[in-house]
SENUNU-608267 format. One record per residue (C-alpha): y, z negated, x. Coordinates in steps of 0.1 Angstrom, whole numbers, plus 5000, padded with zeros to 4 digits. Layout:
% SENUNU-608267
YZX
...
This chain:
% SENUNU-608267
537048364991
535748254957
532348074956
529448304949
527348194918
523648124919
523148174956
519947964952
518348214928
515948494939
514348734915
510548714915
508148984901
504948824890
501649014885
502349024848
505849154854
504549424877
501949544853
504549564825
506949754848
504250004858
503150044821
506750094810
507450364836
503950514831
501350504859
501550874868
505350874866
505550544887
503450704914
505551024914
508850834917
507450594943
506250894963
509751024964
511050694979
508250695005
508851055014
512650995017
512050705040
509650905062
512551155066
514750885081
511950735101
514050705132
516450455115
513650195111
512649905133
508949965140
506249735153
502449725147
501549475120
500949115133
497349045126
495248735126
491548835127
488548625118
484848695114
485448725076
488648925075
492248965085
495648825075
498649035084
502449045084
504149385081
507849375089
510549655091
514249705087
516650005083
519649795094
520849725059
517649585043
514749395058
511349385043
507949235050
504549205034
501948935037
498549095031
494849005037
491749205039
488449015032
485549245020
483348945013
485748824986
484149034959
481048824961
482948524948
485048704922
488148744945
490049054954
489349214988
493149264993
495949044981
499649064990
503248964984
506449094998
510049015004
513149235006
516249085022
519949155029
520349205067
524049115065
523448755052
519748715058
519348615021
516248735003
517048974974
513649004959
510148844961
507249044946
503549044941
502149334961
498449334953
499049594926
502049744944
500049794976
497449994957
500150204942
502050264975
498750344994
497850614968
501450744968
501450775006
498150955006
499451204981
502651265000
500551345031
498251575011
501351774999
501751895035
498051895046
495751985017
494652345013
496652554989
495352544954
493352224960
492052094927
488751914935
488551584953
485651374964
486250994964
483650804984
484050434977
485050374941
486650034945
490049904936
491950194952
490050484937
491850524903
495250504919
494250774945
492951004917
496150974896
498451014926
496651334937
496651474902
500451414900
501451544934
498651784945
497151914913
493651764916
491751804883
488051754893
486751434907
483451384924
482751014926
480250824948
479750454956
476750274969
477250054938
476650284908
478450024886
481650084906
481350464900
480750404863
483750174861
486050424879
484850714857
485450504825
488950394837
489950754843
488450904811
491051074789
493451124818
492851494823
490051494849
486651654850
484551364864
481251424882
479251114891
477351174923
474351004939
475251044976
478151114999
476651455006
476551544970
480151414965
481651644991
480051964978
482852194968
485551944974
488952054988
489951694996
487651415007
488951065002
487050785019
488050435006
485350185016
486049825025
483249705048
484549545079
482349725103
481750065120
480050285095
479350655091
480550755056
480951115066
478951305092
480151625109
477751855090
479151735056
482651865063
483252235059
486252445070
489552415052
488952055040
491551785040
490251435047
492151135034
490750835053
492250535036
489450275038
490249915049
491149955086
490949715115
489549715150
485849785149
486149935114
485650315110
484250555084
484050895100
481651025127
483551095159
482551465159
484651515127
487751375146
487151615175
487451925153
490251805130
493951815134
494851445130
497951305114
498950945115
501750705104
502550505136
500250575166
500550235183
499050085151
496550355142
495050375177
494050015173
492950015137
492250365125
489550625129
491150735162
490150405178
486950605186
489050845208
490850815241
494150635239
496050955248
494251185224
496851405207
497851325171
500751425150
503051175133
503451235095
507151175096
507551475119
505751705095
507751585065
510951635085
510051985096
509751885133
505951955134
503552175115
500952045090
498352285077
498452615095
495452805082
492952805054
490052715078
491852425094
490352075089
493151825085
492751445087
495251185075
494150875094
495950635071
496050265079
499250175060
502550105076
505449865069
507950135060
505750225030
505949865017
509649875023
509950195002
507950024974
510049714974
513249924974
511850134945
510949844923
514349674930
516049984917
513849994887
514349634876
517949664863
518049594826
514249534823
514249154824
510849194841
511348914867
511748544869
514548354886
513248134913
515247834925
514347924961
517247854984
519247544992
522747584979
524847274988
528447244975
529547255012
527347485033
527247235063
526346935041
522646995035
521846615038
524646535013
522846764989
519746544993
521746234986
523346384955
519846464942
518846104947
521845994926
520946244899
517346134898
518245774894
520645854866
517946064849
515345784852
517845524838
518645744808
514945784801
514445404797
514245314760
517045084747
516044724752
513344824777
């Protein structure tokens, strides 16, 4: 078999590359196309390896690994969640991901996933809302106007038809920034002064706060009949946003119950409390919204298949763009079993290079 060229090289998508790729595709179009990949992978849910993310919790935050495979490709994401980071000018969430070939074990792609995670989270929310939001929904409240808020708004506009946004954050500057960023994008934007004001008349309520503690962003009296709740705030054990009474009168939909029961809103409920898996709704094995008065809740915590879908999508979009860098990442000796010999040959090469750099007569 002939030698394969450049086995050491792995494409890397930097933050700058990712931004350019998103802008070239168009943010709304990117979210629409990414949603299709996420929905397609939910339809083949049973083909994936599934395990709750591997989390290392500390007092200040969490660092997680999120792996999965469909038997042909393997993907994982490294991601953190540290709400205190904004006080020092850092992001609350940062991430990178790897997509690999199962047959050889070789990585096919490394990518930033801070921006990509925001995109895939919004896309997943909008996919769920396609099946769960009330018919004709065009008004959404977003409570928590941080890094995720604009992506959520654009995804819901593209997939659900949201045109009116009611924004609230405990930091008025966050609301103002979000409104400014979304100006000129086809929304009617209403700045609100409380969560109660934000939910008035909303068909969809998105909660996207980041504090790592139990909180009550929504109380039961704030949620009327027929509403869809999109609970996407930073999730971990001991972190909730909704009053328990809301859960008890909602039909609850989740990604992967063993993970959501530990990290999501439903950690407030008994371990056997009935929930419906989103993949079953998308595949037609379970029903989503059944009436105009039904309160539906997507208890989203993010799952590895969504990151897999995102990595798969951007790998397909890269062809011909040049929006990546070639990393010399893998050892590639002339003889696969002679890794030490590769080191020795490097030593010879270094000595020759140093000798050639000495000026004549030096």
